[in-house]
C-alpha angles and dihedrals in degrees: 000000000000124000107247095181115126108249119238112255134203113249114235109231114221120231114204124211137214125268111229128155093351092304135097108235126172116247111278088231094054089230123144133175132203120255119210133190122247087266093053099257115146110248109169146313121269128203113256104221121223136205089267089055089052090053092048092049094049090049090052093048091049092050092051096044100085093053096045095043091046094052116102118264089242092055092049089050090053092050092051090048089052089055088056090049093054092044088054089057091054098044094125094051091049090047092052092050094045092048091052095043098046102029094242131151116253094255091050092049091051089053090051091051091048090051090050093052091048089050091057089049090049093056092041087061091054099056096088094039100054093086092052096046101037097032130067148186102238123217111235135180103236144045094298142104114225122193131178110210124188116226131180117266096226130238112013124197111212124194099200123223113276098215106038102060098185114007093045091044092053092044092060099038103043098062091048089057096040090058091054100258129131120223151201111216127199107201129216106290096218097034106038102135098087088051091052091051089048089055089053087052090052092049091054096042128072094272109128115239112268097025090102121024118185122203124184118209142077121328091210090057102040098032098073091050090052093045092053097041109116094213095057112093103190141013133213105195096183094127097044121106111263093243091055098052097082090052091049091050092051092049090048092052091062089068096032096247124173108242122198109232110243120180134186134022097266124078119242120267097263093191091070119098112276123239134204095256091099089052090051093046095067099035126097120207117223118195116211124194122196129174118242116246096021 
């Protein structure tokens, strides 16, 4: 009589890649590191980004910047809304990853995912309102028009929150995009899988390649290289260790970067209603004068 029992099989561990320039390359260094759940269960391997990967990501973000910054505010809003649509279709996958990463019950994880999707929609709605709220028609004494017009800063390096693997990530990336910037994002080191899935969402949405580049690895390793890179225009050090932020600010000063002020050891409460300060943080204001009657 033959044995009909199903043989045990060896599970194939997945190794995730980086997201640079709209593609999914392996790390140039070939390094990977294991990712575990909040309970210590092995989940997958993640690429460990190197300095060369940082340079490639910045180059991709710089190349994509003119097209993204030059798009209409309405178009950027539609692209952000499309991201939310695709995230909606992958709610259960996000919930599974968030629950594992943050040690949440399924219901709690679903609520976090819903809040993250809503956050993207919130910033999508702001894209065509930034010029009105942050710009102005200035009163002047003379035969001139004077207008203050907000413009995107450029390439923004974002060190994503370490604890909030999805909601915090979306809360720091969405305003950068809504304001017309491109970015290089270093995900949470211990909780990178929601960021990897978000990069898959970006790749299957209408986001042009290079507008968002996602690196997995350590903020304390990759952050100084981003802070000192001459082609990065601004830095959000939210996910950096507190004792590293002063060093990052000094490195950023050498190339006159704008650095978002971050204070305290604890991360912000990402469940609170967002405000426009993150839009303002990576927006430059250009004042234009024009003579009347010419």
